[in-house]
N, CA, C and O atoms as a DFTB+ gen file, in Angstrom:
772 C
 N C O
     1  1     139.631     174.246     137.378
     2  2     138.967     173.348     138.246
     3  2     138.672     171.869     137.459
     4  3     138.312     171.796     136.284
     5  1     138.882     170.807     138.279
     6  2     138.568     169.523     137.621
     7  2     137.141     169.260     137.202
     8  3     136.135     169.412     137.894
     9  1     137.225     168.824     135.904
    10  2     135.868     168.579     135.682
    11  2     134.965     167.296     136.308
    12  3     135.539     166.224     136.502
    13  1     133.635     167.437     136.594
    14  2     133.196     166.497     137.322
    15  2     131.964     166.015     136.365
    16  3     130.993     166.684     136.011
    17  1     132.261     164.759     136.073
    18  2     130.995     164.142     135.221
    19  2     130.729     163.073     135.845
    20  3     129.676     163.174     136.474
    21  1     131.395     161.777     135.972
    22  2     131.137     160.809     136.956
    23  2     132.085     160.291     137.791
    24  3     133.288     160.235     137.540
    25  1     131.575     159.934     138.726
    26  2     132.347     159.503     140.050
    27  2     132.081     158.119     140.689
    28  3     131.012     157.905     141.260
    29  1     132.924     157.300     140.609
    30  2     132.552     155.968     141.267
    31  2     133.943     155.994     142.166
    32  3     135.103     156.139     141.781
    33  1     133.409     155.798     143.517
    34  2     134.407     155.871     144.420
    35  2     133.783     155.313     145.872
    36  3     132.587     155.275     146.158
    37  1     134.945     154.876     146.746
    38  2     134.395     154.837     148.081
    39  2     133.698     155.804     148.595
    40  3     134.014     156.959     148.309
    41  1     132.542     155.535     149.508
    42  2     131.891     156.686     150.314
    43  2     132.076     156.344     151.907
    44  3     131.891     155.274     152.487
    45  1     132.482     157.545     152.393
    46  2     132.626     157.743     154.009
    47  2     131.178     158.090     154.643
    48  3     130.467     159.063     154.392
    49  1     130.980     157.180     155.401
    50  2     129.432     157.635     155.986
    51  2     129.609     158.526     157.238
    52  3     130.370     158.049     158.080
    53  1     129.079     159.680     157.518
    54  2     129.274     160.450     158.562
    55  2     127.826     160.304     159.195
    56  3     126.974     161.062     158.732
    57  1     127.432     159.403     160.220
    58  2     126.291     159.429     160.625
    59  2     125.861     160.099     162.062
    60  3     125.499     159.574     163.115
    61  1     126.032     161.368     161.709
    62  2     125.645     162.478     162.770
    63  2     124.968     163.581     161.985
    64  3     125.463     163.854     160.892
    65  1     123.978     164.204     162.366
    66  2     123.422     165.526     162.148
    67  2     124.319     166.772     162.497
    68  3     125.210     166.569     163.322
    69  1     124.217     167.804     162.067
    70  2     124.816     169.169     162.202
    71  2     126.147     169.121     162.415
    72  3     126.695     169.599     163.409
    73  1     126.878     168.377     161.228
    74  2     128.441     168.458     161.284
    75  2     128.733     169.912     160.854
    76  3     128.281     170.299     159.777
    77  1     129.473     170.753     161.645
    78  2     129.510     172.034     161.216
    79  2     130.724     172.556     160.606
    80  3     131.695     171.831     160.823
    81  1     130.968     173.601     159.903
    82  2     132.377     174.058     159.161
    83  2     133.489     173.941     160.204
    84  3     134.632     173.662     159.841
    85  1     133.214     174.127     161.377
    86  2     134.236     174.145     162.339
    87  2     135.039     172.807     162.597
    88  3     136.260     172.755     162.742
    89  1     134.121     171.672     162.633
    90  2     134.466     170.200     162.547
    91  2     135.135     170.128     161.252
    92  3     136.171     169.464     161.252
    93  1     134.720     170.752     159.957
    94  2     135.371     170.250     159.029
    95  2     136.843     170.734     158.774
    96  3     137.721     170.000     158.320
    97  1     137.017     172.080     159.124
    98  2     138.166     172.511     159.182
    99  2     138.076     173.578     160.268
   100  3     137.290     174.519     160.154
   101  1     138.957     173.418     161.422
   102  2     138.987     174.283     162.681
   103  2     139.487     175.885     162.138
   104  3     140.168     176.156     161.148
   105  1     138.997     176.645     162.976
   106  2     138.973     178.029     162.599
   107  2     140.556     178.292     162.670
   108  3     141.033     179.148     161.924
   109  1     141.337     177.611     163.503
   110  2     142.799     178.142     163.550
   111  2     143.392     178.074     162.326
   112  3     144.295     178.882     162.109
   113  1     143.050     177.182     161.352
   114  2     143.560     177.446     159.775
   115  2     142.987     178.295     158.759
   116  3     143.321     178.298     157.574
   117  1     142.044     179.062     159.334
   118  2     141.483     180.024     158.330
   119  2     142.352     180.920     157.687
   120  3     142.132     181.430     156.588
   121  1     143.616     181.154     158.583
   122  2     144.562     182.241     157.999
   123  2     145.399     181.720     157.020
   124  3     145.862     182.542     156.229
   125  1     145.709     180.535     156.879
   126  2     146.551     179.902     155.759
   127  2     146.216     180.248     154.370
   128  3     145.007     180.246     154.137
   129  1     147.019     180.554     153.361
   130  2     146.673     180.775     152.176
   131  2     145.884     179.804     151.096
   132  3     145.875     178.665     151.563
   133  1     145.434     179.840     150.230
   134  2     144.359     178.931     149.526
   135  2     145.425     177.946     148.989
   136  3     145.039     176.780     148.907
   137  1     146.706     178.207     148.607
   138  2     147.794     177.425     147.913
   139  2     148.243     176.262     148.964
   140  3     148.949     175.313     148.622
   141  1     147.752     176.452     150.272
   142  2     148.120     175.419     151.254
   143  2     147.556     174.036     150.968
   144  3     146.683     174.203     150.115
   145  1     147.638     172.871     151.253
   146  2     146.827     171.668     151.262
   147  2     146.039     171.591     152.277
   148  3     146.429     170.846     153.175
   149  1     144.795     172.258     152.466
   150  2     143.589     172.286     153.243
   151  2     143.140     170.726     153.601
   152  3     142.526     170.509     154.645
   153  1     143.434     169.786     152.799
   154  2     143.032     168.761     152.822
   155  2     143.751     168.168     154.369
   156  3     143.213     167.308     155.067
   157  1     144.902     168.762     154.649
   158  2     145.815     168.173     155.742
   159  2     145.018     168.582     157.041
   160  3     145.403     168.079     158.097
   161  1     143.972     169.423     157.066
   162  2     143.433     170.118     158.247
   163  2     141.955     169.494     158.238
   164  3     141.226     169.776     159.188
   165  1     141.508     168.723     157.293
   166  2     140.186     167.865     157.272
   167  2     139.740     167.261     158.551
   168  3     140.423     166.294     158.890
   169  1     138.812     167.567     159.313
   170  2     138.400     167.099     160.421
   171  2     139.558     166.930     161.541
   172  3     139.627     165.993     162.336
   173  1     140.380     167.932     161.456
   174  2     141.723     167.740     161.911
   175  2     141.220     167.234     163.845
   176  3     141.745     166.339     164.506
   177  1     140.219     168.066     164.235
   178  2     140.188     167.855     165.728
   179  2     139.185     166.728     165.900
   180  3     139.517     165.842     166.687
   181  1     137.933     166.612     165.251
   182  2     137.448     165.402     165.143
   183  2     137.955     163.956     165.239
   184  3     137.490     163.061     165.945
   185  1     139.118     163.891     164.297
   186  2     139.762     162.931     163.934
   187  2     140.710     162.478     165.225
   188  3     141.303     161.401     165.153
   189  1     140.829     163.227     166.282
   190  2     141.646     162.906     167.136
   191  2     140.783     161.646     167.982
   192  3     141.416     160.807     168.623
   193  1     139.588     161.622     167.921
   194  2     139.130     160.431     168.373
   195  2     139.188     159.108     167.540
   196  3     138.663     159.039     166.429
   197  1     139.840     158.072     168.114
   198  2     140.278     156.865     167.338
   199  2     138.814     156.199     166.638
   200  3     138.755     155.496     165.629
   201  1     137.885     156.572     167.351
   202  2     136.492     156.132     166.906
   203  2     136.092     156.459     165.414
   204  3     135.683     155.672     164.560
   205  1     136.337     157.956     165.305
   206  2     135.773     158.445     164.435
   207  2     136.113     157.756     162.956
   208  3     137.204     157.302     162.612
   209  1     134.918     157.799     162.198
   210  2     134.871     157.253     161.054
   211  2     135.986     157.394     160.030
   212  3     136.384     156.395     159.430
   213  1     136.435     158.431     159.837
   214  2     137.269     158.973     159.108
   215  2     138.604     158.275     159.252
   216  3     139.308     158.200     158.245
   217  1     138.972     157.827     160.233
   218  2     140.207     157.008     160.672
   219  2     140.178     155.620     160.493
   220  3     141.119     154.938     160.899
   221  1     139.230     155.129     159.944
   222  2     139.167     153.531     159.613
   223  2     139.674     153.583     158.368
   224  3     139.515     154.457     157.516
   225  1     140.484     152.282     158.308
   226  2     141.360     151.992     157.063
   227  2     140.124     151.772     155.636
   228  3     140.357     152.214     154.511
   229  1     139.410     151.348     155.842
   230  2     138.162     150.906     154.951
   231  2     137.711     152.238     154.169
   232  3     137.027     152.107     153.155
   233  1     138.050     153.413     154.584
   234  2     137.540     154.492     154.060
   235  2     138.744     155.473     153.313
   236  3     138.472     156.514     152.716
   237  1     140.142     154.913     153.476
   238  2     141.014     155.647     152.972
   239  2     140.570     155.863     151.378
   240  3     139.881     155.111     150.689
   241  1     141.080     156.913     151.078
   242  2     140.726     157.107     149.498
   243  2     139.318     157.490     149.196
   244  3     138.919     157.620     148.039
   245  1     138.608     157.660     150.191
   246  2     136.927     157.929     149.899
   247  2     137.037     159.446     149.139
   248  3     137.870     160.326     149.355
   249  1     135.989     159.447     148.244
   250  2     135.738     160.607     147.626
   251  2     134.307     161.071     147.624
   252  3     133.918     162.010     146.928
   253  1     133.585     160.412     148.386
   254  2     132.431     160.877     148.578
   255  2     131.641     160.725     149.904
   256  3     131.371     159.643     150.424
   257  1     131.274     162.065     150.431
   258  2     130.775     161.824     151.968
   259  2     129.235     161.603     151.739
   260  3     128.516     162.151     150.904
   261  1     128.904     160.660     152.692
   262  2     127.183     160.565     152.932
   263  2     127.097     161.003     154.473
   264  3     127.766     160.485     155.367
   265  1     126.247     161.951     154.628
   266  2     125.980     162.536     155.871
   267  2     124.620     162.723     156.308
   268  3     123.704     162.628     155.492
   269  1     124.379     163.012     157.672
   270  2     122.923     163.324     158.125
   271  2     122.894     164.547     157.789
   272  3     123.790     165.248     157.320
   273  1     121.302     164.904     158.169
   274  2     121.047     166.376     157.955
   275  2     121.870     167.496     158.267
   276  3     122.612     167.453     159.248
   277  1     121.801     168.642     157.417
   278  2     122.703     169.956     158.078
   279  2     123.899     169.921     157.718
   280  3     124.574     170.822     158.217
   281  1     124.552     169.081     156.895
   282  2     125.950     168.838     156.685
   283  2     126.748     170.338     156.581
   284  3     126.185     171.307     156.072
   285  1     127.663     170.383     156.942
   286  2     128.542     171.720     156.960
   287  2     127.778     173.162     157.104
   288  3     127.960     174.161     156.409
   289  1     126.914     172.999     158.151
   290  2     126.335     174.146     158.712
   291  2     127.209     175.024     159.369
   292  3     128.365     174.602     159.371
   293  1     127.027     176.249     160.003
   294  2     127.745     177.309     160.887
   295  2     128.183     178.026     160.036
   296  3     127.523     178.230     159.017
   297  1     129.411     178.598     160.229
   298  2     130.044     179.794     159.525
   299  2     130.173     179.519     158.029
   300  3     130.110     178.442     157.436
   301  1     130.358     180.694     157.585
   302  2     130.410     180.464     156.130
   303  2     131.740     180.206     155.298
   304  3     131.847     180.326     154.078
   305  1     132.451     179.934     155.943
   306  2     134.015     179.560     155.741
   307  2     134.095     178.643     154.472
   308  3     133.588     177.526     154.573
   309  1     134.764     179.055     153.122
   310  2     135.015     178.376     152.025
   311  2     135.811     177.485     152.248
   312  3     135.792     176.460     151.567
   313  1     136.813     177.694     153.390
   314  2     137.640     176.872     153.768
   315  2     137.289     175.237     153.794
   316  3     138.038     174.383     153.321
   317  1     135.924     174.952     154.479
   318  2     135.556     173.714     154.427
   319  2     135.282     172.864     153.336
   320  3     135.267     171.635     153.264
   321  1     135.018     173.954     152.302
   322  2     134.861     173.097     151.102
   323  2     136.414     172.659     150.323
   324  3     136.673     171.714     149.578
   325  1     137.257     173.740     150.831
   326  2     138.623     173.482     150.239
   327  2     139.343     172.183     150.885
   328  3     140.100     171.422     150.283
   329  1     138.988     172.104     152.090
   330  2     139.480     170.958     152.982
   331  2     139.115     169.431     152.238
   332  3     139.830     168.474     151.937
   333  1     137.777     169.676     152.114
   334  2     137.088     168.480     151.360
   335  2     137.681     168.140     150.176
   336  3     138.187     167.029     150.014
   337  1     137.665     169.083     149.235
   338  2     138.252     169.104     147.943
   339  2     139.720     168.720     147.897
   340  3     139.968     167.822     147.092
   341  1     140.675     169.169     148.534
   342  2     142.078     169.213     148.731
   343  2     142.486     167.467     149.127
   344  3     143.403     166.750     148.728
   345  1     141.328     167.210     150.096
   346  2     141.567     165.857     150.768
   347  2     141.394     164.638     149.615
   348  3     141.918     163.526     149.676
   349  1     140.539     165.137     148.573
   350  2     140.206     164.367     147.356
   351  2     138.556     163.665     147.289
   352  3     138.134     162.723     146.619
   353  1     137.803     164.643     148.371
   354  2     136.262     164.331     148.063
   355  2     136.031     165.232     146.954
   356  3     136.768     166.181     146.690
   357  1     134.753     164.839     146.168
   358  2     134.280     165.544     145.171
   359  2     132.623     165.969     145.197
   360  3     132.035     166.788     144.491
   361  1     132.116     165.114     146.261
   362  2     130.712     165.046     146.474
   363  2     130.361     164.688     147.830
   364  3     131.026     164.018     148.620
   365  1     129.224     165.225     147.994
   366  2     128.486     164.915     149.492
   367  2     127.053     164.695     149.251
   368  3     126.386     165.406     148.500
   369  1     126.602     163.694     149.907
   370  2     125.117     163.293     150.088
   371  2     124.285     163.431     151.245
   372  3     124.287     162.524     152.077
   373  1     123.561     164.467     151.410
   374  2     122.851     164.367     152.796
   375  2     121.376     164.927     152.429
   376  3     121.027     165.188     151.278
   377  1     120.649     165.057     153.455
   378  2     119.158     165.362     153.242
   379  2     119.171     166.988     153.365
   380  3     118.203     167.605     152.919
   381  1     120.148     167.617     153.905
   382  2     120.261     169.146     153.840
   383  2     121.705     169.596     154.079
   384  3     122.506     168.972     154.775
   385  1     121.950     170.703     153.454
   386  2     123.462     171.165     153.754
   387  2     123.341     172.614     154.450
   388  3     122.227     173.132     154.526
   389  1     124.289     173.164     154.875
   390  2     124.512     174.704     155.281
   391  2     124.025     175.307     153.782
   392  3     124.142     174.628     152.762
   393  1     123.543     176.477     153.782
   394  2     123.115     177.151     152.549
   395  2     124.601     177.651     151.974
   396  3     125.057     177.335     150.875
   397  1     125.103     178.307     152.736
   398  2     126.547     178.882     152.176
   399  2     127.386     177.975     151.658
   400  3     127.995     178.027     150.589
   401  1     127.380     176.937     152.681
   402  2     128.739     175.932     152.219
   403  2     128.157     175.156     150.722
   404  3     128.965     174.620     149.963
   405  1     126.701     175.176     150.430
   406  2     126.046     174.585     149.277
   407  2     126.757     175.463     147.984
   408  3     127.431     175.021     147.054
   409  1     126.456     176.509     148.204
   410  2     126.741     177.759     147.179
   411  2     128.527     177.557     147.004
   412  3     129.120     177.325     145.950
   413  1     129.040     177.701     148.170
   414  2     130.750     177.708     147.842
   415  2     131.232     176.177     147.262
   416  3     132.297     176.046     146.659
   417  1     130.545     175.330     147.456
   418  2     130.534     174.091     147.206
   419  2     130.713     174.060     145.529
   420  3     131.741     173.777     144.913
   421  1     129.541     174.398     145.040
   422  2     129.410     174.365     143.408
   423  2     130.341     175.378     142.866
   424  3     130.528     175.425     141.650
   425  1     130.925     176.170     143.649
   426  2     131.544     177.399     142.977
   427  2     133.124     176.788     142.885
   428  3     133.985     177.309     142.176
   429  1     133.334     175.682     143.664
   430  2     134.691     175.138     143.725
   431  2     134.899     173.648     143.395
   432  3     135.735     172.922     143.934
   433  1     133.897     173.240     142.297
   434  2     134.194     171.869     141.812
   435  2     133.686     170.715     142.757
   436  3     134.022     169.564     142.477
   437  1     132.916     170.950     143.833
   438  2     132.256     170.136     144.714
   439  2     130.997     169.764     144.699
   440  3     130.294     170.743     144.949
   441  1     130.400     168.844     144.531
   442  2     128.812     168.655     144.167
   443  2     128.179     168.166     145.858
   444  3     128.401     167.122     146.471
   445  1     127.370     169.322     146.254
   446  2     126.209     168.689     147.069
   447  2     124.998     168.168     146.650
   448  3     124.244     168.867     145.972
   449  1     124.647     166.799     147.024
   450  2     123.647     166.309     146.701
   451  2     122.674     166.100     147.367
   452  3     123.007     165.266     148.208
   453  1     121.496     166.408     147.510
   454  2     120.140     166.517     148.619
   455  2     119.665     165.466     148.096
   456  3     119.694     165.299     146.876
   457  1     119.049     164.414     149.098
   458  2     118.289     163.382     148.792
   459  2     117.472     163.013     149.979
   460  3     118.060     163.142     151.053
   461  1     116.339     162.614     150.020
   462  2     115.428     162.394     151.299
   463  2     116.136     161.994     152.115
   464  3     117.241     161.515     151.862
   465  1     115.539     162.132     153.519
   466  2     116.300     161.500     154.476
   467  2     116.386     160.087     154.644
   468  3     117.421     159.474     154.907
   469  1     115.083     159.526     154.458
   470  2     115.077     157.951     154.450
   471  2     116.086     157.412     153.454
   472  3     116.836     156.486     153.763
   473  1     116.108     157.969     152.298
   474  2     117.144     157.581     151.270
   475  2     118.480     157.578     151.751
   476  3     119.250     156.638     151.553
   477  1     118.833     158.819     152.508
   478  2     120.317     158.867     153.019
   479  2     120.529     157.727     154.327
   480  3     121.624     157.190     154.497
   481  1     119.288     157.420     155.259
   482  2     119.421     156.810     156.103
   483  2     119.874     155.045     155.321
   484  3     120.759     154.286     155.718
   485  1     119.123     154.881     154.404
   486  2     119.357     153.563     153.611
   487  2     121.060     153.595     153.310
   488  3     121.849     152.690     153.580
   489  1     121.325     154.706     152.771
   490  2     122.742     154.674     152.072
   491  2     123.624     154.669     153.197
   492  3     124.730     154.157     153.024
   493  1     123.304     155.202     154.457
   494  2     124.322     155.185     155.663
   495  2     124.371     153.642     156.140
   496  3     125.414     153.074     156.466
   497  1     122.973     152.992     156.134
   498  2     123.152     151.567     156.817
   499  2     123.945     150.651     155.977
   500  3     124.618     149.762     156.498
   501  1     123.891     150.851     154.517
   502  2     124.563     149.935     153.431
   503  2     126.248     150.211     153.827
   504  3     127.073     149.309     153.971
   505  1     126.521     151.685     153.961
   506  2     127.795     151.870     154.270
   507  2     128.371     151.353     155.689
   508  3     129.531     151.050     155.968
   509  1     127.315     151.342     156.432
   510  2     127.771     150.921     157.849
   511  2     128.053     149.141     157.848
   512  3     128.907     148.540     158.500
   513  1     127.093     148.598     156.948
   514  2     127.182     147.170     156.657
   515  2     128.461     146.727     155.929
   516  3     129.072     145.683     156.158
   517  1     128.783     147.665     155.019
   518  2     130.004     147.264     153.983
   519  2     131.079     148.303     154.138
   520  3     131.313     148.973     153.132
   521  1     131.759     148.548     155.206
   522  2     132.747     149.464     155.011
   523  2     133.832     149.233     153.860
   524  3     134.387     148.191     153.509
   525  1     133.963     150.609     153.362
   526  2     134.587     150.738     151.910
   527  2     133.831     150.594     150.678
   528  3     134.299     150.717     149.546
   529  1     132.425     150.281     151.033
   530  2     131.711     150.097     149.872
   531  2     131.576     151.378     148.539
   532  3     131.607     152.570     148.846
   533  1     131.450     150.991     147.293
   534  2     131.598     152.250     146.466
   535  2     130.068     152.702     146.101
   536  3     129.105     151.975     146.343
   537  1     129.973     153.820     145.569
   538  2     128.856     154.584     145.150
   539  2     129.460     155.051     143.945
   540  3     130.635     154.952     143.591
   541  1     128.426     155.606     143.331
   542  2     128.594     156.251     141.802
   543  2     127.632     157.490     141.822
   544  3     126.460     157.439     142.195
   545  1     128.212     158.489     141.421
   546  2     127.430     159.798     140.878
   547  2     127.541     160.103     139.465
   548  3     128.689     160.269     139.054
   549  1     126.559     160.216     138.606
   550  2     126.585     160.284     137.260
   551  2     125.964     161.734     137.178
   552  3     124.734     161.760     137.123
   553  1     126.710     163.096     137.160
   554  2     126.054     164.179     137.021
   555  2     125.324     164.328     135.754
   556  3     124.153     164.670     135.917
   557  1     125.764     164.133     134.316
   558  2     124.959     164.259     133.379
   559  2     123.509     163.548     133.225
   560  3     122.606     164.007     132.526
   561  1     123.431     162.395     133.961
   562  2     121.896     162.038     134.255
   563  2     121.267     162.331     135.638
   564  3     120.066     162.111     135.792
   565  1     122.121     162.884     136.793
   566  2     121.543     163.306     137.806
   567  2     121.223     162.252     138.711
   568  3     120.254     162.384     139.458
   569  1     121.959     161.167     138.733
   570  2     121.702     160.048     139.628
   571  2     122.859     159.519     140.283
   572  3     123.980     159.453     139.779
   573  1     122.508     159.114     141.524
   574  2     123.426     158.522     142.467
   575  2     123.278     157.025     142.391
   576  3     122.108     156.650     142.468
   577  1     124.144     156.124     142.263
   578  2     123.920     154.728     142.342
   579  2     124.515     154.231     143.774
   580  3     125.667     154.403     144.172
   581  1     123.558     153.638     144.383
   582  2     123.996     153.136     145.957
   583  2     125.050     151.879     145.735
   584  3     125.405     151.373     144.671
   585  1     125.359     151.606     146.830
   586  2     126.212     150.349     147.139
   587  2     125.767     149.091     146.423
   588  3     126.423     148.309     145.736
   589  1     124.096     149.096     146.861
   590  2     123.508     148.046     146.343
   591  2     122.902     148.011     144.883
   592  3     122.195     147.066     144.531
   593  1     123.162     148.939     144.149
   594  2     122.906     149.132     142.873
   595  2     121.603     150.096     142.743
   596  3     121.295     150.750     141.747
   597  1     121.029     150.042     143.769
   598  2     119.897     151.308     143.488
   599  2     120.064     152.383     143.017
   600  3     121.193     152.778     143.307
   601  1     119.346     153.304     142.239
   602  2     119.538     154.572     141.874
   603  2     118.550     155.449     142.118
   604  3     117.368     155.138     141.967
   605  1     118.950     156.659     142.531
   606  2     118.264     157.591     143.273
   607  2     118.773     159.012     142.466
   608  3     119.955     159.356     142.432
   609  1     117.703     159.737     141.851
   610  2     117.762     161.013     141.009
   611  2     117.945     161.992     142.067
   612  3     117.672     161.873     143.261
   613  1     118.436     162.951     141.464
   614  2     118.820     164.272     142.520
   615  2     118.849     165.500     141.440
   616  3     119.332     165.515     140.308
   617  1     118.166     166.528     142.172
   618  2     118.228     167.736     141.254
   619  2     119.514     168.673     141.622
   620  3     120.058     168.644     142.725
   621  1     119.890     169.443     140.623
   622  2     120.928     170.185     140.221
   623  2     120.811     171.504     139.592
   624  3     120.270     171.340     138.498
   625  1     121.092     172.796     139.809
   626  2     121.199     173.845     139.225
   627  2     121.658     173.606     137.421
   628  3     122.659     172.934     137.173
   629  1     121.152     173.978     136.719
   630  2     121.466     173.729     135.399
   631  2     122.867     174.638     135.152
   632  3     123.845     174.061     134.675
   633  1     122.934     175.920     135.451
   634  2     123.994     176.526     135.280
   635  2     125.272     175.801     136.150
   636  3     126.373     175.791     135.598
   637  1     125.151     175.268     137.341
   638  2     126.072     174.673     138.113
   639  2     126.704     173.221     137.364
   640  3     127.837     172.813     137.109
   641  1     125.561     172.794     137.207
   642  2     125.752     171.515     136.383
   643  2     126.889     171.392     135.288
   644  3     127.755     170.541     135.085
   645  1     126.452     172.895     134.496
   646  2     127.278     172.888     133.160
   647  2     128.693     173.292     133.678
   648  3     129.702     172.795     133.178
   649  1     128.738     174.064     134.535
   650  2     130.375     174.607     135.024
   651  2     130.798     173.347     135.810
   652  3     132.014     173.157     135.760
   653  1     130.141     172.493     136.480
   654  2     130.807     171.355     136.970
   655  2     131.447     170.420     135.938
   656  3     132.640     170.118     135.944
   657  1     130.468     169.957     134.982
   658  2     130.940     169.220     134.030
   659  2     132.043     169.735     132.978
   660  3     132.736     168.925     132.361
   661  1     132.163     171.053     132.814
   662  2     133.007     171.669     131.898
   663  2     134.243     171.870     132.682
   664  3     135.293     172.034     132.061
   665  1     134.245     171.879     134.179
   666  2     135.525     172.178     134.961
   667  2     135.674     173.867     134.970
   668  3     136.778     174.396     134.838
   669  1     134.668     174.495     135.110
   670  2     134.572     175.937     134.974
   671  2     134.310     176.659     136.204
   672  3     133.220     176.466     136.742
   673  1     135.199     177.520     136.774
   674  2     134.566     178.505     137.673
   675  2     133.900     179.722     136.848
   676  3     133.952     179.893     135.630
   677  1     133.168     180.643     137.958
   678  2     132.661     181.750     137.345
   679  2     133.704     182.408     136.215
   680  3     133.279     182.595     135.075
   681  1     135.152     182.772     136.580
   682  2     136.024     183.433     135.851
   683  2     136.118     182.891     134.717
   684  3     135.994     183.513     133.662
   685  1     136.381     181.500     134.822
   686  2     136.637     180.924     133.645
   687  2     135.391     180.784     132.206
   688  3     135.539     180.847     130.985
   689  1     133.890     180.518     133.315
   690  2     133.198     180.681     132.490
   691  2     132.949     182.062     131.463
   692  3     132.650     182.063     130.269
   693  1     133.156     183.072     132.265
   694  2     133.210     184.435     131.478
   695  2     133.928     184.503     130.538
   696  3     133.576     185.131     129.540
   697  1     135.227     183.817     130.619
   698  2     136.349     183.866     129.629
   699  2     135.618     183.110     128.301
   700  3     135.825     183.528     127.162
   701  1     134.882     182.138     128.529
   702  2     134.469     181.187     127.234
   703  2     133.600     182.431     126.506
   704  3     133.487     182.173     125.308
   705  1     132.937     183.734     126.875
   706  2     132.137     184.245     126.351
   707  2     132.884     185.362     125.526
   708  3     132.282     186.095     124.742
   709  1     134.157     185.434     125.745
   710  2     134.820     186.601     125.263
   711  2     134.707     186.811     123.967
   712  3     134.475     187.987     123.687
   713  1     134.801     185.994     122.972
   714  2     134.198     186.498     121.515
   715  2     133.120     187.094     121.338
   716  3     133.071     187.995     120.500
   717  1     131.774     186.664     122.232
   718  2     130.626     187.429     122.328
   719  2     131.072     188.778     122.971
   720  3     131.043     189.711     122.168
   721  1     131.429     189.062     124.085
   722  2     132.072     190.086     124.550
   723  2     132.455     191.239     123.589
   724  3     131.888     192.285     123.274
   725  1     133.962     190.493     123.139
   726  2     134.434     191.467     122.137
   727  2     133.524     191.972     120.852
   728  3     133.590     193.156     120.522
   729  1     132.755     191.139     120.203
   730  2     132.037     191.485     119.325
   731  2     131.039     192.631     119.668
   732  3     130.688     193.556     118.935
   733  1     130.665     192.366     120.928
   734  2     129.683     193.403     121.460
   735  2     130.396     194.746     121.662
   736  3     129.887     195.819     121.339
   737  1     131.524     194.626     122.179
   738  2     132.504     195.927     122.103
   739  2     132.835     196.643     120.940
   740  3     132.900     197.867     120.823
   741  1     133.075     195.628     119.938
   742  2     133.161     195.979     118.711
   743  2     132.315     197.064     117.906
   744  3     132.567     198.064     117.233
   745  1     130.884     196.177     118.424
   746  2     129.500     197.159     117.781
   747  2     129.433     198.404     118.647
   748  3     129.135     199.491     118.152
   749  1     129.711     198.251     119.956
   750  2     129.266     199.623     120.538
   751  2     130.180     200.867     120.242
   752  3     129.742     202.016     120.312
   753  1     131.652     200.527     119.861
   754  2     132.830     201.325     119.432
   755  2     132.254     201.545     118.226
   756  3     132.124     202.752     118.021
   757  1     131.851     200.847     117.333
   758  2     131.626     201.457     115.775
   759  2     130.231     202.435     116.213
   760  3     130.431     203.643     116.082
   761  1     129.086     202.103     116.629
   762  2     128.023     202.868     116.988
   763  2     128.647     204.358     117.623
   764  3     128.151     205.430     117.274
   765  1     129.532     204.298     118.375
   766  2     129.865     205.700     118.906
   767  2     130.647     206.605     117.905
   768  3     130.597     207.831     118.003
   769  1     131.268     206.061     117.079
   770  2     132.074     206.529     116.122
   771  2     130.907     207.123     115.132
   772  3     131.215     207.672     114.074
């Protein structure tokens, strides 16, 4: 997993609530293997609308999503995180997320950031006024810097933060504990003898 420490990138505004996982990656792609580039399927059906913000040139290369409430609600497909990640996104900011999406995101190197609805509305307005504007996420400090330079603190689980910064998934984290595990096994084996 790619470590996530600081991110300074173009932000993509999705100014609509309840964007569900089927909009993020349609169900017909769920049978594909993880080795596929799920970024190719990101917003596949909704981007057929030429007015969809994802199609605007100013947002090419965006790595941060700013969305309204209940982003990535719906079914529990991990594929939604894969699609965002494989397309290059590393963080999403919204007043709320689908619970399972948020959990899957953290386990796959993607940071879901919850900010108050009024703050998110301000961020969306800034991005609408200045297409292609950049924002920054500083995970060690737990701060989002808006396009206008204002900073907004956010909460993140300490274990998830550690794993994101170190670029560790749960298996990789367990492997960092091998010396302690092996020492424990050696003690138990010695006690049995």
